[in-house]
C-alpha positions as CSV (number, residue, x, y, z in Angstrom):
1,M,-0.1,0.1,-0.1
2,P,2.7,2.3,0.8
3,F,4.3,1.8,-2.6
4,I,1.2,2.6,-4.4
5,L,0.7,5.9,-2.3
6,G,4.3,6.8,-3.0
7,T,3.8,6.4,-6.9
8,I,0.6,8.4,-6.9
9,A,2.5,11.0,-5.1
10,L,5.5,11.1,-7.5
11,L,3.0,11.1,-10.8
12,T,1.1,14.1,-9.0
13,A,4.4,15.8,-8.4
14,A,5.6,15.3,-11.9
15,Y,2.4,16.3,-13.3
16,V,2.3,19.6,-11.4
17,W,5.8,20.4,-12.4
18,Y,4.9,19.6,-16.2
19,I,1.9,22.2,-15.9
20,R,4.2,24.7,-14.2
21,A,6.9,24.3,-17.0
22,K,4.4,24.5,-19.9
23,G,3.1,27.7,-18.1
24,A,6.6,29.2,-17.8
25,A,7.1,28.3,-21.8
26,D,4.0,29.8,-23.0
27,M,4.7,33.1,-21.1
28,A,8.1,33.1,-22.5
29,G,6.3,32.9,-26.1
30,E,4.2,35.7,-25.3
31,L,7.0,37.8,-23.9
32,M,9.1,36.9,-27.5
33,N,6.0,37.9,-29.6
34,A,5.9,41.2,-27.8
35,A,9.7,41.5,-28.1
36,G,9.0,40.8,-32.0
37,D,6.4,43.8,-32.3
38,V,8.8,46.1,-30.5
39,R,11.6,44.8,-33.1
40,A,9.4,45.2,-35.9
41,A,8.1,48.6,-35.2
42,A,11.8,49.7,-34.3
43,R,13.1,48.2,-37.9
44,R,10.3,50.4,-39.7
45,F,11.4,53.7,-38.2
46,G,15.2,52.9,-38.4
47,Y,15.4,52.9,-34.5
48,K,19.0,51.7,-33.5
49,L,19.7,50.9,-29.6
50,R,23.2,51.9,-29.0
51,K,25.4,50.6,-26.5
52,R,25.8,53.1,-23.3
53,E,23.2,55.2,-24.5
54,H,19.7,55.8,-23.4
55,P,17.4,54.3,-25.5
56,V,15.4,57.6,-26.1
57,D,18.7,58.8,-27.6
58,G,18.1,56.5,-30.3
59,I,15.0,58.1,-31.7
60,E,15.2,59.5,-35.0
61,E,11.7,60.0,-36.1
62,P,9.5,62.7,-34.7
63,V,6.4,60.2,-35.0
64,V,8.0,58.0,-32.7
65,A,8.9,60.9,-29.8
66,A,5.3,62.1,-30.2
67,A,3.7,58.4,-29.7
68,G,5.9,58.1,-26.6
69,I,5.2,61.4,-25.2
70,A,1.4,60.5,-25.8
71,E,1.3,57.1,-24.0
72,A,3.2,58.6,-21.3
73,F,1.0,61.7,-21.0
74,I,-2.2,59.4,-21.0
75,S,-0.8,57.2,-18.3
76,L,-0.1,59.7,-16.0
77,D,-3.6,60.2,-13.7
78,D,-5.3,56.8,-14.6
79,L,-4.7,53.7,-16.5
80,P,-5.3,54.5,-19.9
81,T,-8.4,53.5,-21.8
82,R,-9.2,52.0,-25.3
83,G,-10.6,55.4,-26.3
84,Q,-7.6,57.1,-25.4
85,R,-5.2,54.4,-27.1
86,M,-7.4,55.1,-30.2
87,G,-7.0,59.1,-29.9
88,I,-3.3,58.7,-29.9
89,L,-3.4,56.3,-33.1
90,Q,-5.7,59.2,-34.8
91,G,-3.8,62.0,-33.3
92,L,-0.6,60.8,-34.8
93,Q,-2.4,59.8,-38.6
94,K,-3.5,63.3,-38.5
95,A,-0.5,65.2,-37.3
96,Y,2.3,63.3,-38.8
97,R,0.8,61.9,-41.9
98,V,1.3,58.1,-41.2
99,D,-1.2,55.1,-41.7
100,L,-2.8,53.2,-39.3
101,N,-0.2,50.6,-39.1
102,G,2.6,53.0,-39.1
103,A,0.9,54.7,-36.2
104,E,0.4,51.4,-34.4
105,E,4.0,50.6,-34.8
106,A,5.0,54.2,-33.8
107,A,2.8,53.3,-30.4
108,V,4.3,49.9,-29.8
109,L,8.1,51.7,-29.6
110,G,6.7,54.7,-27.9
111,R,5.1,52.4,-25.1
112,W,8.3,50.6,-25.0
113,L,10.3,53.6,-24.7
114,V,8.1,55.1,-21.6
115,G,9.0,51.5,-20.0
116,Q,12.7,52.5,-20.5
117,C,12.5,55.4,-18.8
118,G,11.2,53.9,-15.8
119,S,8.2,56.6,-14.9
120,A,5.6,58.5,-17.2
121,D,6.9,61.8,-15.9
122,A,10.6,61.1,-16.6
123,A,9.6,59.7,-20.3
124,I,7.7,63.0,-20.9
125,S,10.8,65.1,-20.0
126,R,13.5,63.3,-21.6
127,I,11.6,62.5,-24.8
128,V,10.3,66.1,-25.4
129,K,13.9,67.2,-25.2
130,K,14.8,64.5,-27.6
131,L,11.9,65.9,-29.7
132,I,13.1,69.5,-29.8
133,S,16.7,68.4,-30.4
134,M,15.4,66.9,-33.4
135,G,13.2,69.3,-35.1
136,G,13.2,72.6,-32.8
137,Q,10.3,74.2,-31.6
138,S,7.8,73.3,-34.8
139,E,8.1,70.0,-33.5
140,L,5.6,70.8,-30.4
141,Q,2.4,71.7,-32.6
142,P,2.0,68.1,-33.8
143,L,2.6,66.5,-30.4
144,M,0.2,68.9,-28.9
145,A,-2.5,68.2,-31.5
146,V,-1.6,64.6,-30.5
147,L,-1.8,65.2,-26.8
148,N,-5.2,66.8,-27.3
149,T,-6.7,64.0,-29.6
150,A,-5.7,61.5,-27.0
151,A,-6.8,63.1,-23.8
152,G,-10.2,64.0,-25.5
153,A,-10.9,60.9,-26.7
154,D,-13.1,59.6,-24.2
155,G,-14.9,62.8,-23.3
156,A,-12.9,63.2,-20.2
157,S,-11.3,66.0,-18.6
158,L,-7.7,66.0,-18.0
159,G,-6.5,64.8,-14.7
160,P,-4.2,67.2,-12.5
161,R,-0.9,65.4,-13.3
162,Q,-1.8,65.7,-17.0
163,Q,-2.6,69.5,-16.9
164,E,0.5,69.8,-14.8
165,A,2.5,68.2,-17.7
166,L,1.0,70.4,-20.3
167,Q,1.8,73.5,-18.5
168,E,5.3,72.2,-17.9
169,I,6.0,71.6,-21.4
170,S,4.4,75.2,-22.2
171,R,6.5,76.8,-19.7
172,R,9.9,74.9,-20.4
173,F,9.6,75.1,-24.4
174,G,8.0,78.6,-24.9
175,L,4.6,77.6,-26.4
């Protein structure tokens, strides 16, 4: 009898171990797909991650910078909604004259860049500086159009941190 109980316990342990390993493999596959989306977006926009340089410094396209700022902006006060994410895509299409696929890829790359900055506040500050260095003050008008489209997508008003971010951008960069 103890032999049968030991065998059942051993088989149960093996089954639990198998299920956990399979779950980990599935999770790794999903992460690799997400990483593939970022790689595809980076390839489309000619983004190159350089050693000893912050990922934001590799941005070469204003649409990617605007997407990153918009992604950080909508996440300042609450979790972003689907409507706000759609607002970003519409704003990018209109302001930067890209197709939907290009806007989606810019948003994916922008979301990744925000993650590399650590916080939404840090991302906005750093990416706005990069945007200004790429194209000067003239790049702020399309950016503000994207931010206004994203913020007004759900009909909700701006949160306090979002208002503060807009005021900071205006004050620091002379809008």
